C-alpha positions as CSV (number, residue, x, y, z in Angstrom):
1,M,-38.4,-52.0,65.6
2,N,-38.3,-49.3,68.4
3,S,-39.1,-46.1,67.7
4,V,-37.2,-44.8,70.1
5,F,-34.5,-46.1,69.3
6,M,-34.9,-44.9,65.2
7,D,-35.3,-41.5,67.1
8,D,-32.0,-41.5,69.2
9,I,-30.0,-43.2,65.8
10,N,-28.2,-39.8,64.7
11,L,-28.0,-38.2,68.4
12,V,-24.5,-36.8,69.7
13,I,-24.0,-36.0,72.7
14,L,-20.7,-33.7,73.1
15,E,-18.9,-31.7,76.1
16,G,-16.1,-30.2,75.4
17,T,-14.0,-26.3,75.4
18,I,-14.8,-24.1,73.0
19,A,-11.8,-23.6,71.2
20,Y,-12.1,-20.9,69.2
21,E,-14.5,-18.1,69.2
22,P,-17.8,-18.3,66.7
23,N,-16.9,-18.3,62.9
24,V,-21.1,-15.8,62.6
25,Q,-22.4,-16.8,59.1
26,I,-25.8,-15.2,58.0
27,R,-27.8,-17.3,55.8
28,T,-31.3,-17.7,54.3
29,G,-32.8,-15.5,57.0
30,K,-30.9,-18.0,59.8
31,T,-27.1,-16.5,61.6
32,A,-25.1,-19.7,61.6
33,H,-22.1,-20.0,64.9
34,N,-19.4,-22.7,63.2
35,F,-17.1,-23.6,66.3
36,L,-15.1,-26.3,67.4
37,V,-15.4,-28.4,70.7
38,K,-12.7,-29.4,71.7
39,Q,-12.5,-32.8,73.9
40,Q,-9.5,-33.7,76.1
41,T,-9.0,-37.6,76.8
42,H,-6.4,-39.7,78.4
43,S,-5.4,-40.4,74.2
44,G,-5.0,-36.9,73.6
45,S,-7.4,-34.0,72.4
46,F,-10.1,-33.8,70.0
47,M,-12.0,-31.2,67.4
48,Y,-15.5,-31.3,67.1
49,P,-16.8,-28.9,64.1
50,V,-20.4,-27.5,65.7
51,V,-23.2,-25.5,64.1
52,Y,-25.4,-23.5,65.9
53,W,-28.5,-22.2,63.8
54,E,-29.8,-19.5,65.9
55,F,-33.8,-18.8,65.3
56,P,-35.6,-15.3,66.0
57,E,-37.1,-16.4,69.6
58,S,-33.2,-17.7,70.5
59,T,-31.9,-16.2,73.3
60,P,-29.9,-13.4,74.2
61,Y,-27.8,-15.7,76.7
62,I,-26.6,-18.7,74.3
63,R,-25.5,-15.7,71.7
64,E,-23.9,-14.0,74.6
65,N,-21.9,-17.3,75.9
66,L,-20.7,-18.8,73.1
67,T,-17.4,-17.5,73.7
68,Q,-13.5,-19.3,73.6
69,G,-12.9,-21.2,76.6
70,K,-17.0,-22.0,77.6
71,Y,-17.2,-25.5,78.9
72,V,-20.4,-26.8,77.3
73,R,-22.2,-29.8,76.7
74,I,-24.1,-30.1,73.3
75,R,-26.9,-32.1,72.6
76,G,-27.5,-32.2,68.9
77,H,-28.1,-34.7,66.2
78,L,-25.1,-35.2,62.7
79,Q,-25.5,-32.9,60.0
80,T,-23.8,-33.7,56.4
81,I,-22.4,-31.1,54.3
82,T,-21.4,-30.9,50.5
83,D,-19.9,-28.8,49.2
84,N,-19.3,-29.6,44.7
85,T,-17.0,-27.5,42.5
86,K,-15.6,-27.7,38.6
87,D,-13.5,-30.6,40.0
88,S,-14.3,-33.1,43.4
89,I,-16.8,-33.2,46.1
90,T,-16.1,-32.7,49.3
91,V,-18.7,-34.3,51.9
92,A,-18.2,-33.0,56.1
93,C,-20.2,-33.3,58.7
94,K,-20.9,-30.8,61.9
95,V,-22.7,-31.7,64.8
96,C,-25.9,-29.3,64.7
97,V,-26.9,-28.5,68.0
98,D,-30.3,-29.2,69.4
99,S,-29.7,-27.7,73.0
100,I,-26.6,-26.2,75.0
101,L,-25.9,-26.0,78.0
102,F,-23.0,-24.0,79.9
103,A,-20.8,-24.4,82.7
104,E,-21.2,-21.6,85.1
């Protein structure tokens, strides 16, 4: 099987507007910026959950531009999140950012 295809099997390309100010959380020494990207289509609008993991080498430019209303183009991959509680198990998917571009 072609290895290029296998590398892209989990690829997500997403364009849209940041719907709300990111919710910032610190986990395991890294900062997570959780936000929704709103995408308008001919059949309505859709919201996609996104997480951007900030590392020490991340540029301030990205942090400063992750704001509500900013148009973004994201290349990333799906990240599955499992929440185990006493009564149930919840599974959700988010787009985990690998690279992000901002419209100026």
